[in-house]
N, C-alpha and C positions, 0 to 999 in steps of 0.2 A: 301187282303194288310190289312196289320193294319192302323186303322184310328188312327190319333191324337188323346190324351184324351185333356179333356177341357180346363186342366191347364198347357198344353204344348203350348207354343209360335210358331206360325205359321214361324218365323224365325232360328226356331232350327231344326236338323234333327240326325239321326241315320246314323253311318257310323264306317264299321269294321276299325280299325287302325292297326298299329305294331309300337313300340315305340324303338322297337329292331327287328333285322331280326332272324328268326330262323324256328321251326316247328309250330304247331297248338298253342302250348301252350304261342305263343306269340301275340295271335289273339286278340283284346277285341273289343267290343261294346262300343262306345262313343257317346257321345251327343257332337255336333259340330255344329256351325253356319251353315245355310244352304246356299250353294252356290246361287250367282245368275246369271241369263243369262246376257252376255255382248252384246256388238254389232256384229253380225255375228254368236251369239250361241241360243241354246235353253236349257232350263233345263227339264231334264226327271225325273219326280217321278217314280221311280224302283219299279215296283210291284214283280221280280223274276230275280234270277241270278246265272248263271249258273257257276260250277268249272269245270278247266280244270287243267291237271298237271302242266303247265306251272305257273299256279298262285302261287303254293307253292313253285315249284322250283326258280323262279325268285326272291323269298322274303327268300329265306332258307339261304342266308349268306351273308355278305357288298359286297364281292368280284361279285359274281353274280348278284346282285340287281344293281350293278353300272354298268353292262355291260347294262342293261336295261335302264339306266337314272333315275333309282330308289333311292330317298335319303329317310331320316327319318324326321317326321313321315309319314308313307307312308298307302296308302289304300289298298285294295286288292280286286280280282277279277277282270275279265274283261270282262264278259259276261254278258249283261242285256236286260230286255225287262221290258215296262210301258206304260205311257202316257206324252207327251209334257203338262207341266203345267206353263212354261213362255217362250217367245219368243222375243230374242235381236232385237234390230235395224239392216234394212238390210237383214233378212233371209226370203227368200222366200220357198216354197214348204213344209213349216210345219206351224201348228196354233196348238192354246192351245186345246186339248181333243186328237189330235192324238195319235193312238198308233202306237210305233215305238218298234224297238229293234236293237241291234248292240253290239260293242264292245267297252271299253274304258280301257286304258292299267291300272290295279291296281287301279281302284276306284269304282269298279261294285256293291260291295256289299254297298250299301249305300241307305238311303232312297230317296236322290237327288243326281243327276250326271248332270255337265254343258257339253255340247258337242259341237264342233264347227259344224256348220250345214256342211261346207267343208273339214270338218277333215277325218284322217283316224283313225284307230283303234290304233295306236302307236303315233300319234301326235294327240292331241285334241277330240280323239273318233271319232266315226261315227253313224250315223242314218240311217235307213231304215223302210218304213213305214209297219206295220205286218198287212199282207194280211187277210181277213175276214177268219173265218174255221180255224187260227193259234191261240190256245192261247196264254198269256203270259206265262208260265211255258215252252211251246216247243220253243216258239219264244227265250227264254232268254238261250238257250243254243246250238244255231247255228251258231252265229259267228265264231269262232275260230274255232271249229270243222269241220264244214261246209266248210269253206274258204280253211283251211287246206286241207281235202280231195278233194277237185275240182282242188285245184293246184297240188297234188299230179296226179291225175288221168289223169293231162293234159300232166304232163311229158313223164307217159308212153303211150296216147294216145290210149286207149280201143277201140274197135270195136266189130261187131259181129266175132264168130269164135276164139276171144282169150280165153287162160285160163291164168288168173290172180291169183298169190299167193299173199294174203295179209295177213300179219304178224301182229299181234294184232289185229284182226278182229273185237275181241266183245270192244274193249274200245270206248273210245269217240269221237277220229275219224274214227275209222274202222268202226261203227253203220252208217256212212253217205259212206263211202268208199266202201263198199259190196254192198250197194243198187244203189250208182249212178254207179258201174260196171256192174250191173245186168242190170240197166236201157240203160246201154250203148251195152248190146246185150253179155256180156264176160259172161262165167263161171267161178264163183267164187271160190278159195278152201283159206278157212282162217284157220290160227291158234291161239290157244287156248286152254286154260286148259279142263281136260275133264269135270269138272261142267258148261261148255261154252257151250258144243255141240248144246244142244235144242236151245239156245238163236241164236248162228251161224245160224242153219237150219231155223228159224223163217226169219231170214234176208236174207235169199236165199243163203248162202255159204255153200259149204258142210266143216264140220269140221275135221281138222286134230291137232295130239297134237303136241305142240312146244316140243324143246328140241332135245337132239341129237338123231341121225337118222332122223331128218326132210325130208332131202331129199329123202332117201329110200321110207318114208312113202308118200311124195308125189308122186311118181315115181310110187308105187303101184295104186295109184287115177286117176292117168293122164299118163297112158302108151303113149298116143301121145304125150305127153310133155306140157310144161308150156311156156307161149309166152310173160310173164310180172310178174313184182312182185313189191310189194310197200310194203315197212318195215315200219311200223307205231310204231315200239317199239325200235331197236336197230339195229343190224348188222346179227342176226342169219339168217333171211330170207331172207336179200339180198345175203350172202354167199352162202344158197343152192340153190337160184336161178341161180346164176353163176354157183353151180355144176351141176344143172340140164341143163345147155347150153345156157340161158336165156342171150342175150347180153347186155352189159351194158348199152345202150342206152333208155333199156326196164325194167329199172330198177330203183327206188329211195327211199330215204329214208326222213324220216323227223325230227329223234331224234339221228343223228349220221351220220358221214361225211364219205365216202367212196372213195378212189381214183379212179378216173374214171367214177363214178356214179353221176348223176345229184341230189343233194337233192332238195325238195320239201317245199315251204315257204308260209305259209298263206296268207301273205302280198303281194304275187305275184298272186293269186288268180286274174282269167281274172273279168273285170269290168262285174257286174251283175250276177256273180254266185252264191252270196249269196241270192239275189232275186230269181233266179230261183230256188233254193231250196227250199225257203218258199213256193213259187207257188205249186212245185211238194208237198209240206206236204199239203196245202190248197186243192189240188185236188183229195187227197188220194193216192197219187202214191210212197211215201217215209214218212216212220214213225220214229219217235226218241223215243225210250224205255226211260222213265225217272226211273231209278232204285231207287230213293230215295229223299226225300225231308225233309228239315229242316227250322224251322223258324231261323230268323236270331242270337237269343239270343245262338242256339246250332251250331255257326259255327264252334266250334273247333272239335266237333265228325264228322262233316260233312267233313270237311279237311281230317282228319282221316281215313274215310271211303274211299273217293277219292282216296288219296295218296297211299292205300294199293294196286292200280291197278288191283284189280280182281271185279268191278264192271261191270256187263254188262248192260252198257246203262249211263245214265247221271245223277248227280247228282245238285239239286236245292236249293237254298237259296230262303226262301219265306220272302217278306218284308212288 
């Protein structure tokens, strides 16, 4: 964590802001008045923020931003970790100095964020205590990816004896989905590029190349059949699963909608899902690969890397 210099007033803070919607080129680090915790709120000194595809997708154009309730000037990023440095009136369960992590929609890449103690990621932000044994960089990438993976697996209801096809298995949600599926006792076949094969094996998945002929390649790997599928990228994996005879009720998507298939949304993750993921990490039963870290001053380069969709693991901003 970067300490403020002696001539930096404590009332000021850094935040990544957008004065216009667009790509990484519109992201700027600005000095802003530090937000203050009001009644029912806590203020978090952010030490790390994790990037997700939704971050740059939401702010790519005015129409998309409006769908998420964003207006200019806008902040950036959703996943965060740090420690509580202010506690507002009426807050219980949090104290100054507590290590916390969570999500706050399009405000996370900043020195300070104010969180509603009883809020949600989409409304007011949420906060969870960071377990001992989980460092801030790891905690900073859990909220969106972990909740989305948990919600997706809840749709398909995996158990021992299942063989699940996971599309986009090496991405930011895939790294959670693969390991959670394995912990549920399922065999995992994960799609990816040829360069991601070793990373997928390290997570516990059997790699298969995406693209034309996917169903045939999966059939060769699993001649006894596939019983479930999770498409974390688009629709190709879901369509291949249908071709392999997987019933629609055991297929889900997160980035597209297909008639007859139930999509998954991290906002619908079961209560306690993200805390359970953090506990698994603390116990050494689940790991989160950090592909790259950037200082906040290099936010544009970090987003360019993450938006390329070929990163094997998570991208973190250090504050």
